VEXTIRO-734301 format. One record per residue: residue in three letters; x, y, z of N, C-alpha, C in turn. Coordinates in steps of 0.001 Angstrom, whole numbers, always signed. Each point is the difference from the previous one (the first is absolute). Layout:
! residues N
residu, n.u, n.v, n.w, ca.u, ca.v, ca.w, c.u, c.v, c.w
ALA, X, Y, Z, X, Y, Z, X, Y, Z .
...
***
This chain:
! residues 292
residu, n.u, n.v, n.w, ca.u, ca.v, ca.w, c.u, c.v, c.w
MET, +833, -1197, +0, -833, +1197, +0, +875, +1257, +0 .
ARG, +1095, -46, +790, +918, +1131, +58, +675, +203, -1350 .
GLN, +351, -1111, -653, +625, +85, -1318, -957, +633, -1009 .
ALA, -1265, -400, +67, -1011, +549, -911, -142, +1503, +207 .
PHE, +97, +437, +1271, -103, +1418, +311, +1112, +787, -678 .
PHE, +1235, -511, +126, +1138, +714, -582, -35, -37, -1527 .
ILE, -524, -1083, -557, -157, -76, -1450, -986, +1069, -463 .
GLY, -1089, +165, +780, -1002, +1023, -322, +593, +1395, +46 .
ILE, +831, +286, +1027, +650, +1306, +114, +935, +227, -1177 .
PHE, +735, -1040, -394, +936, +94, -1123, -742, +314, -1290 .
GLU, -1164, -645, -188, -804, +244, -1203, -470, +1445, -54 .
MET, -390, +534, +1162, -486, +1380, +49, +1103, +988, -344 .
MET, +1240, -305, +372, +1124, +907, -215, +446, +22, -1450 .
LYS, -101, -1102, -685, +454, -70, -1384, -954, +744, -932 .
ASP, +548, +643, -1042, -823, +723, -963, -596, -933, -1048 .
THR, +634, -1129, -199, -481, -956, -996, +276, -1423, +456 .
LEU, -883, -899, -363, +196, -1415, +296, +127, -811, -1289 .
LEU, -34, +693, -1135, +180, -683, -1281, +1468, -339, -214 .
THR, +259, -1239, -334, +1364, -422, -288, +263, +121, -1506 .
ALA, +1257, -169, -387, +360, +26, -1422, -729, -1122, -742 .
LYS, -141, -1133, +661, -711, -1134, -608, -1474, +352, -199 .
HIS, -594, +631, +1002, -1391, +438, -121, -175, +905, -1214 .
LYS, +914, +948, -135, -103, +985, -1077, +149, -658, -1375 .
ARG, +885, -981, -93, +151, -719, -1277, -1283, -735, -346 .
THR, -606, -633, +1006, -1248, -729, -226, -1127, +947, -365 .
ILE, -51, +1147, +654, -1024, +1004, -308, +158, +495, -1431 .
ASP, +1230, +252, -412, +266, +462, -1363, -476, -1020, -1032 .
ILE, +325, -1263, +240, -413, -1076, -912, -1517, -121, -15 .
SER, -603, +108, +1172, -1457, -142, +120, -744, +1130, -689 .
ILE, +535, +1216, +67, -630, +1129, -691, +22, -239, -1502 .
ARG, +1136, -435, -507, +132, -223, -1440, -857, -1165, -491 .
SER, -241, -958, +879, -812, -1157, -387, -1472, +181, +355 .
GLY, -313, +1098, +714, -1387, +270, +377, -492, -795, +1186 .
ASN, +931, -534, +805, -378, -806, +1160, -85, +888, +1243 .
TYR, -1073, +754, +95, -142, +955, +1098, -369, -688, +1312 .
LYS, -575, -1166, -96, -300, -762, +1215, +1294, -364, +719 .
LYS, +1033, -341, -769, +1299, -334, +570, +593, +1210, +715 .
ILE, -153, +1181, -597, +529, +1228, +589, -664, +284, +1344 .
ILE, -1317, -104, +41, -719, +270, +1244, +334, -1053, +1057 .
THR, +224, -1231, -419, +404, -1051, +941, +1317, +375, +667 .
ILE, +934, +534, -786, +1292, +427, +551, -198, +1157, +973 .
ILE, -772, +992, -420, -218, +1169, +854, -748, -393, +1276 .
ASP, -965, -903, -127, -717, -473, +1191, +947, -716, +962 .
SER, +979, -688, -556, +919, -785, +833, +929, +873, +827 .
ILE, +165, +1260, -386, +871, +900, +765, -801, +1098, +699 .
SER, -1285, -237, +172, -818, +948, +760, +461, +12, +1448 .
THR, +13, +1164, +598, +441, +118, +1384, -1173, -211, +957 .
LYS, +314, -441, +1187, -1044, -196, +1010, -539, +1345, +473 .
HIS, +836, +1009, -85, -395, +1330, +469, -1157, +562, -819 .
ALA, +109, -40, -1337, -1025, +598, -861, -913, -1025, -650 .
GLY, +476, -1241, -88, -807, -1029, -659, +181, -22, -1504 .
THR, +762, +959, -501, +325, +44, -1433, +1499, +222, -133 .
ALA, +477, -20, -1245, +1433, +147, -236, +468, +1430, +249 .
LYS, +1312, +165, +87, +602, +1316, +170, -387, +923, -1157 .
MET, -112, +1287, +310, -365, +976, -1019, +972, -44, -1180 .
ASN, +1297, -48, +298, +991, -11, -1075, -132, -1226, -896 .
ASP, -404, -1114, +582, -145, -1231, -780, -1215, +71, -922 .
LYS, -1090, +568, +507, -1193, +169, -849, +255, +1047, -1077 .
ARG, +696, +1046, +364, +337, +1029, -983, +894, -574, -1096 .
TYR, +885, -879, +396, +886, -637, -989, -817, -756, -1038 .
VAL, -939, -797, +473, -832, -799, -906, -837, +911, -905 .
ILE, -611, +1027, +576, -827, +930, -775, +838, +669, -1089 .
ALA, +1201, +448, +377, +886, +668, -962, +449, -950, -1105 .
GLU, +275, -1251, +359, +447, -981, -1003, -1122, -326, -979 .
ILE, -1219, -119, +514, -1151, -269, -880, -208, +1179, -949 .
ALA, +48, +1212, +544, -193, +1200, -820, +1084, +111, -1060 .
SER, +1244, -261, +391, +1118, +71, -946, -165, -1017, -1121 .
HIS, -420, -1200, +371, -204, -1057, -996, -1061, +406, -1021 .
ILE, -1126, +489, +481, -1099, +378, -898, +401, +1182, -883 .
ASN, +663, +988, +594, +408, +1180, -762, +1042, -321, -1063 .
ASN, +782, -1053, +229, +1049, -377, -952, -478, -949, -1094 .
LEU, -1274, -368, +43, -529, -906, -1017, -237, +712, -1340 .
GLY, -35, +1315, +48, -233, +766, -1227, -1415, -113, -520 .
LEU, -955, -161, +918, -1396, -161, -386, -613, +1333, -421 .
LYS, -925, -60, -953, -720, +1198, -409, -939, +468, +1103 .
ASP, -494, -951, +777, -942, +328, +1070, +449, -672, +1302 .
PRO, +1042, +541, +660, +474, -613, +1255, -1049, +54, +1105 .
ASP, -931, +973, -74, -1043, +100, +1023, -825, -1285, +66 .
ARG, -227, -577, -1155, -772, -1246, -56, +737, -1122, +711 .
GLU, +1313, -45, -166, +797, -1050, +646, +72, +220, +1505 .
PHE, +131, +1247, +427, -17, +288, +1437, -1331, -442, +606 .
PHE, -1073, +241, -727, -1322, -412, +476, -85, -1519, +80 .
ARG, +459, -671, -1033, -90, -1469, -49, +820, -639, +1119 .
ILE, +1227, +439, +163, +873, -577, +1021, -487, +361, +1401 .
GLY, -426, +1243, +178, -509, +419, +1306, -1204, -810, +420 .
LYS, -895, -232, -938, -1199, -796, +272, +379, -1430, +374 .
LYS, +1004, -520, -676, +464, -1371, +270, +574, -115, +1408 .
ILE, +755, +1002, +404, +606, -9, +1337, -1069, +181, +1073 .
LEU, -941, +887, -251, -1054, +269, +977, -926, -1192, +203 .
ALA, +9, -942, -931, -830, -1200, +130, +591, -984, +1006 .
LEU, +1267, +208, +380, +666, -889, +954, -398, +381, +1421 .
ARG, -165, -981, +852, -446, +255, +1367, +1183, +283, +918 .
SER, +365, +1270, +43, +1144, +405, +813, -29, +1508, +173 .
ASP, +314, +479, +1204, +80, +1443, +206, +1152, +597, -797 .
ASN, +1089, -752, -129, +1109, +460, -837, -452, +151, -1454 .
ALA, -835, -930, -448, -519, +60, -1372, -883, +1232, -192 .
LYS, -773, +332, +1032, -847, +1193, -83, +858, +1252, -164 .
GLU, +1064, +75, +777, +847, +1188, -17, +778, +129, -1305 .
ILE, +567, -1099, -455, +744, +16, -1262, -954, +136, -1175 .
GLY, -1135, -687, +90, -971, +27, -1084, -616, +1362, -223 .
ILE, -325, +711, +1089, -655, +1303, -155, +955, +1022, -598 .
HIS, +1299, -148, +306, +985, +924, -570, +392, -389, -1421 .
THR, -454, -1146, -427, +202, -397, -1389, -1206, +404, -839 .
ILE, -1180, -357, +485, -1213, +268, -786, -306, +1502, -82 .
CYS, +425, +778, +989, -277, +1441, -43, +691, +656, -1189 .
ARG, +1083, -609, -486, +693, +519, -1176, -785, -272, -1277 .
GLY, -1028, -818, +113, -850, -292, -1145, -1323, +736, +53 .
TYR, -54, +1065, +768, -1241, +758, +180, -612, +443, -1325 .
LYS, +820, +499, -895, -526, +514, -1277, -615, -1102, -854 .
TYR, +448, -1229, +181, -522, -1109, -796, -1422, -357, +393 .
ASN, -249, -42, +1316, -1340, -358, +474, -274, +770, +1294 .
LYS, -435, +1246, -148, -183, +894, +1145, -1006, -531, +1009 .
ASP, -1096, -524, -484, -1047, -474, +906, +459, -1181, +841 .
LYS, +640, -957, -649, +434, -1207, +714, +1134, +305, +977 .
VAL, +945, +825, -439, +1107, +366, +894, -545, +763, +1203 .
THR, -973, +858, -227, -626, +742, +1106, -661, -955, +988 .
GLU, -624, -1050, -502, -615, -1007, +875, +1052, -657, +886 .
TYR, +1136, -351, -598, +1082, -618, +769, +566, +981, +1027 .
LEU, +171, +1246, -400, +515, +1014, +914, -928, +168, +1199 .
TYR, -1283, +13, -260, -976, +135, +1082, +89, -1199, +945 .
ARG, +39, -1187, -575, +13, -1219, +816, +1244, -70, +886 .
ILE, +1161, +287, -563, +1232, -98, +771, +104, +1145, +1009 .
THR, -518, +1170, -331, -3, +1126, +934, -867, -311, +1216 .
ASN, -977, -873, -178, -915, -352, +1084, +343, -1362, +618 .
ASP, +1216, -471, -237, +422, -1309, +508, +49, -8, +1533 .
SER, -139, -1173, +579, +0, -120, +1458, +1396, +157, +605 .
ASN, +1041, -193, -815, +1379, +119, +467, +494, +1434, -178 .
TRP, +406, +639, +1082, +412, +1409, -50, +1187, +202, -924 .
GLU, +915, -957, -34, +1186, +177, -847, -359, -70, -1481 .
VAL, -948, -880, -343, -483, -78, -1378, -622, +1341, -393 .
ARG, -719, +610, +920, -615, +1301, -275, +1054, +1076, -249 .
GLU, +1162, -132, +657, +1084, +956, -228, +471, -68, -1447 .
TYR, +128, -1208, -507, +443, -172, -1390, -1066, +483, -972 .
ALA, -1235, -210, +360, -1094, +482, -846, +34, +1515, -92 .
ALA, +291, +662, +1114, +72, +1462, +9, +1088, +488, -945 .
GLY, +1123, -700, -13, +1074, +356, -918, -418, -156, -1449 .
ALA, -781, -1040, -269, -495, -233, -1357, -1000, +1079, -404 .
LEU, -870, +396, +929, -960, +1083, -269, +742, +1278, -380 .
SER, +1029, +307, +771, +783, +1197, -246, +678, -51, -1365 .
ALA, +514, -1172, -360, +683, -168, -1293, -965, +179, -1168 .
VAL, -1199, -553, +134, -1000, +134, -1067, -402, +1463, -152 .
LEU, -225, +682, +1110, -407, +1401, -38, +1095, +867, -620 .
ARG, +1249, -311, +306, +1124, +784, -514, +72, -64, -1532 .
SER, -371, -1138, -562, +112, -192, -1447, -1315, +129, -750 .
ASN, -1099, +89, +744, -1327, +41, -632, -882, +1007, +727 .
SER, +9, +1233, -481, -686, +1086, +691, -1497, -249, +173 .
GLU, -603, -770, -939, -1444, -238, +86, -386, -888, +1181 .
PHE, +983, -693, +580, -271, -892, +1123, -480, +770, +1225 .
ILE, +270, +1294, +21, -432, +816, +1133, -1518, -6, +144 .
LYS, -724, -175, -1114, -1460, -46, +57, -478, -1206, +801 .
THR, +676, -1117, -176, -326, -1207, +766, +288, +217, +1479 .
LEU, +1153, +585, +285, +387, +219, +1389, -923, +986, +706 .
ARG, -516, +972, -725, -953, +940, +598, -1265, -727, +443 .
LYS, -418, -975, -783, -1164, -804, +382, +329, -832, +1239 .
TRP, +1216, -486, +71, +411, -839, +1130, +59, +775, +1313 .
THR, +102, +1330, -45, +31, +771, +1251, -1295, -174, +784 .
LYS, -1050, -471, -685, -1304, -204, +644, -287, -1480, +244 .
ASP, +986, -846, -233, -214, -1438, +154, -261, -364, +1461 .
LYS, -775, -1041, +229, -336, -418, +1362, +1182, -613, +735 .
SER, +994, -482, -742, +1165, -644, +618, +1069, +1021, +357 .
GLU, +425, +5, +1255, +1065, +906, +411, +1317, -373, -675 .
ASN, +157, -1263, -370, +1212, -413, -708, +104, +700, -1350 .
ILE, -1126, +103, -685, -25, +647, -1309, +245, +1495, +143 .
ARG, -649, +619, +974, +176, +1442, +200, +1436, +314, +402 .
ARG, +569, -842, +822, +1397, +185, +389, +918, -205, -1206 .
GLY, -363, -923, -892, +768, -218, -1218, +50, +1254, -860 .
VAL, -1108, +727, -37, -65, +1253, -759, +995, +1012, +569 .
VAL, +74, +74, +1321, +924, +928, +655, +1428, -234, -484 .
LEU, +414, -1261, -4, +1363, -326, -403, +190, +103, -1507 .
ALA, -1059, -250, -747, +75, +107, -1460, +334, +1420, -428 .
ALA, -408, +976, +799, +244, +1409, -332, +1488, +308, -138 .
CYS, +840, -857, +545, +1448, +177, -149, +399, +37, -1475 .
GLY, -765, -693, -822, +310, -71, -1418, -182, +1317, -731 .
LEU, -608, +972, +661, -240, +1296, -634, +1085, +1028, +317 .
ARG, +842, -271, +975, +1000, +1001, +400, +1052, +203, -1084 .
ASN, +149, +1252, -378, +1030, +411, -959, +768, +1135, +651 .
LEU, +1220, -258, +399, +775, +973, +760, +266, +1287, -771 .
LYS, -111, -55, -1329, +222, +1188, -818, -1303, +775, -253 .
ASP, -1101, -549, +476, -1295, +601, -281, -872, +31, +1260 .
PRO, +1, +1112, +733, -810, +117, +1221, -1492, -239, -231 .
SER, -453, +240, -1241, -1425, -209, -281, -376, -1475, +69 .
SER, +1000, -869, -1, -283, -1438, +123, -650, -295, +1346 .
PHE, +288, +841, +998, -630, -164, +1304, -1491, +287, -83 .
ASP, -370, +970, -826, -1420, +337, -164, -766, -1197, -569 .
LYS, +631, -729, -911, -624, -1195, -567, -153, -1070, +1082 .
ALA, +1042, -149, +813, -48, -983, +1081, -1112, +327, +990 .
LEU, -222, +1288, +214, -1032, +419, +958, -1399, -421, -424 .
THR, -221, -184, -1297, -1332, -439, -441, -289, -1407, +506 .
LEU, +1060, -734, +352, -158, -1330, +603, +52, +74, +1517 .
LEU, +873, +843, +515, +263, +20, +1437, -1005, +818, +813 .
GLU, -423, +1138, -532, -871, +869, +791, -1338, -646, +362 .
PRO, -626, -778, -900, -1259, -655, +381, +164, -991, +1155 .
LEU, +1249, -445, +240, +247, -992, +1039, +438, +615, +1329 .
LEU, +154, +1312, +37, +408, +654, +1242, -1006, -202, +1120 .
SER, -1259, -159, -345, -1047, -183, +1020, -257, -1467, +320 .
ASP, +751, -886, -628, -173, -1446, +206, +331, -360, +1446 .
SER, -885, -736, +650, +199, -342, +1412, +855, -1249, +214 .
SER, +302, -714, -1073, +798, -1221, +120, +1436, +334, +411 .
ARG, +454, -603, +1073, +1376, +245, +447, +998, -484, -1046 .
TYR, -329, -1081, -681, +884, -555, -1033, +217, +1012, -1124 .
VAL, -1019, +761, -310, +109, +1056, -1014, +752, +1194, +577 .
LYS, -361, +410, +1201, +540, +1216, +607, +1511, -59, +226 .
VAL, +487, -1116, +549, +1426, -53, +335, +882, +24, -1239 .
ASN, -573, -318, -1143, +754, +82, -1244, -157, +1358, -685 .
LEU, -1116, +667, +261, -306, +1249, -699, +730, +1218, +573 .
GLY, -365, +415, +1206, +583, +1217, +561, +1495, -66, +236 .
PRO, +447, -882, +889, +1421, -20, +347, +928, -546, -1088 .
PHE, -478, -941, -791, +889, -658, -956, -19, +653, -1381 .
ILE, -1155, +3, -652, -66, +492, -1380, +9, +1534, -71 .
LEU, -885, +669, +735, -46, +1464, -55, +1238, +620, +635 .
GLY, +348, -440, +1198, +1147, +577, +688, +1332, -433, -557 .
GLY, +278, -1296, +86, +1305, -510, -400, +254, -15, -1487 .
TYR, -955, -534, -767, +252, -226, -1425, -136, +1267, -842 .
PHE, -1061, +768, +223, -202, +1226, -781, +520, +1243, +721 .
GLY, -167, +55, +1309, +346, +1197, +755, +1443, +438, -129 .
ASN, +920, -929, +45, +1415, +351, -64, +419, +569, -1347 .
HIS, -824, -187, -1009, +335, +495, -1335, -866, +1185, -422 .
PHE, -1217, +51, +524, -920, +1092, -346, -555, +649, +1263 .
PRO, +868, +554, +846, -471, +547, +1284, -1053, +1096, -150 .
GLU, +177, +894, -980, -967, +1082, -170, -1384, -539, -352 .
LYS, -26, -1062, -791, -1277, -623, -359, -672, -587, +1243 .
ILE, +797, -572, +870, -536, -585, +1227, -555, +1093, +908 .
PHE, +719, +1129, +102, -483, +1097, +840, -1308, +571, -554 .
GLU, -121, +53, -1312, -1254, +456, -617, -1145, -949, +352 .
LEU, +298, -1283, -37, -1010, -996, +361, -394, +151, +1464 .
LEU, +991, +162, +867, -269, +138, +1428, -846, +1227, +308 .
ASP, +271, +1109, -680, -783, +1223, +221, -1475, -242, -284 .
ARG, -266, -927, -894, -1386, -298, -378, -636, -1034, +927 .
ILE, +698, -1103, +242, -623, -1106, +734, -43, +223, +1503 .
ILE, +822, +903, +509, +0, +239, +1442, -1314, +635, +460 .
LYS, -759, +528, -945, -1294, +608, +299, -1143, -1022, -19 .
SER, +336, -1246, -314, -1021, -1042, -112, -656, -301, +1351 .
ASP, -1228, -483, -47, -709, -421, +1213, +191, -1500, +261 .
ASN, +660, -677, -929, +173, -1451, +101, +1267, -334, +795 .
GLU, -129, -800, +1047, +1136, -299, +854, +1070, -834, -695 .
ASN, -396, -804, -990, +990, -799, -717, +849, +866, -934 .
VAL, -630, +999, -582, +738, +953, -838, +1038, +720, +863 .
LYS, -415, +426, +1196, +920, +711, +889, +1071, -933, +555 .
TRP, -348, -1258, +198, +1001, -993, +426, +1109, -65, -1044 .
ASN, -389, -91, -1260, +983, -37, -1083, +831, +1277, -41 .
ALA, -654, +1145, +246, +717, +1277, -5, +1115, +5, +1043 .
ALA, -311, -495, +1188, +1005, -47, +1064, +1104, -1002, -313 .
MET, -380, -1148, -554, +955, -1078, -233, +878, +236, -1232 .
ILE, -323, +976, -816, +851, +351, -1134, +1411, +367, +476 .
PHE, +84, +506, +1236, +1290, +416, +539, +677, -1079, +854 .
ASN, -608, -1183, +76, +520, -1061, +867, +1010, -858, -758 .
ASN, +1057, +641, -494, +986, -678, -849, +1134, +977, -302 .
SER, +799, -305, -1020, +1125, +857, -369, -453, +1373, -482 .
PHE, -1211, +87, -552, -521, +1292, -455, -172, +938, +1181 .
GLY, -536, -536, +1089, -145, +799, +1211, +1348, +392, +573 .
ASN, +962, -920, -23, +1336, +286, +516, +682, +1105, -798 .
ARG, -315, +65, -1291, +598, +1028, -858, -718, +1347, +120 .
ASN, -1226, -54, +452, -820, +1217, +81, -652, +132, +1379 .
PRO, +795, +53, +1060, -565, +11, +1359, -833, +1244, +313 .
ASN, +421, +1147, -499, -745, +1234, +299, -1376, -12, -657 .
GLU, -50, -451, -1248, -1284, -110, -692, -879, -1044, +683 .
ALA, +629, -1081, +441, -756, -1063, +679, -690, +541, +1240 .
VAL, +743, +743, +809, -557, +544, +1237, -1140, +967, -294 .
LYS, +140, +773, -1073, -1043, +955, -371, -1335, -706, -212 .
TYR, +30, -1087, -729, -1238, -733, -288, -454, -823, +1207 .
LEU, +951, -575, +715, -349, -825, +1161, -643, +822, +1115 .
ARG, +383, +1245, +126, -605, +875, +1013, -1484, +204, -277 .
ILE, -324, +98, -1259, -1411, +150, -388, -755, -1295, +280 .
LEU, +611, -1117, -388, -651, -1302, +157, -115, -397, +1474 .
ALA, +928, +481, +824, -20, -340, +1427, -1244, +533, +702 .
LYS, -648, +966, -586, -1211, +583, +588, -1245, -832, -307 .
ASP, +149, -965, -899, -1143, -830, -382, -392, -924, +1156 .
LYS, -1283, -185, +203, -491, -812, +1119, +25, -1497, -275 .
SER, +177, -373, -1247, -5, -1420, -358, +1206, -729, +591 .
THR, -255, -1129, +662, +1105, -794, +554, +853, -594, -1122 .
VAL, -615, -248, -1142, +733, -521, -1149, +1050, +1012, -457 .
VAL, -404, +1251, -88, +916, +1067, -403, +1044, +251, +1078 .
GLN, -420, -14, +1250, +918, +236, +1117, +1113, -1046, +23 .
ARG, -358, -1248, -229, +1008, -1071, -9, +1008, +212, -1132 .
ALA, -493, +439, -1154, +887, +245, -1142, +970, +1130, +305 .
VAL, -494, +1044, +644, +853, +1133, +368, +1086, -449, +975 .
ARG, -387, -777, +1018, +977, -472, +990, +1042, -907, -636 .
SER, -449, -881, -881, +917, -918, -667, +1010, +758, -851 .
THR, -479, +987, -732, +889, +776, -867, +976, +844, +817 .
MET, -476, +587, +1074, +888, +781, +868, +1072, -891, +618 .
HIS, -394, -1197, +384, +966, -948, +565, +1095, -309, -1013 .
ASN, -393, -179, -1244, +977, -291, -1049, +902, +1209, -262 .
LEU, -586, +1190, -55, +775, +1213, -266, +1038, +253, +1096 .
ARG, -350, -310, +1245, +902, +269, +1124, +1208, -926, +30 .
LYS, -40, -1063, -791, +1171, -876, -97, +1156, +723, -692 .
ARG, -353, +875, -942, +999, +776, -738, +102, +1442, +499 .
HIS, -1086, +521, +517, -59, +1404, +437, -508, +20, +1450 .
LYS, +910, -234, +909, -354, -217, +1404, -703, +1182, +680 .
ASN, +256, +1191, -462, -566, +1184, +662, -1285, +501, -651 .
ILE, -498, -746, -949, -1195, +452, -711, -1231, -73, +905 .
LYS, -858, +998, -109, -1191, +59, +847, -1201, +453, -811 .
LEU, -1183, -409, +455, -1247, +466, -628, -306, +1411, +486 .
***
């Protein structure tokens, strides 16, 4: 039992568990179309910690499949990405779901409706890690297919918090560091979700996507948003407003953070009060003398 424990720790420390032999077999299997063999290998090196293979190992397989298809010189590679992705997704494995969704999403233009169905299904998967990969696929599709935003706007009203949370992360695909207006496009997805009461949606929206992901690059846009939403009567909107600063964005802008937090601190909602206290606690780690 002690040996198993140390083996588990060793697996967690390593960035990859794929051996040179594994990679040779994967290469041969891709060229021969034996995707079941590939997933069997990846399943065999799944860690006990996550239940799936290491991120680098799954990324390796995804990149090798993409490289193979792109090098075939096909007139319609999207069709092949769709075909192979569908084949992988038919296998019963969480690793297959993660690798398959990042393969089939590249075939979006070939069959938009079917790929959207797969994206929805994997985004709503029961395994949280599978949902993480689905979010990455959503973002990739949105980045390359502007019309996909119409689908995501509909999903902001979906009954599943997994789907709504997927939309939050998908908005990452709209960020263009050279174009501040890209944030305005992202807001058409994010702003309708500011009032969402689901904690799963909230913890990804305010502190992570608005604060960390967009805030550090478009601070003025964030301040414009805050000037508007801080007047809201909805406690979840104000929770997000406070939590926008609960990260590196707040650490970089402590004076602005305090300005908004002082206003929010007057709110009677315990939900808002907790967000203010949490953000102040985080800010004081870097700015010990900061006060409301």
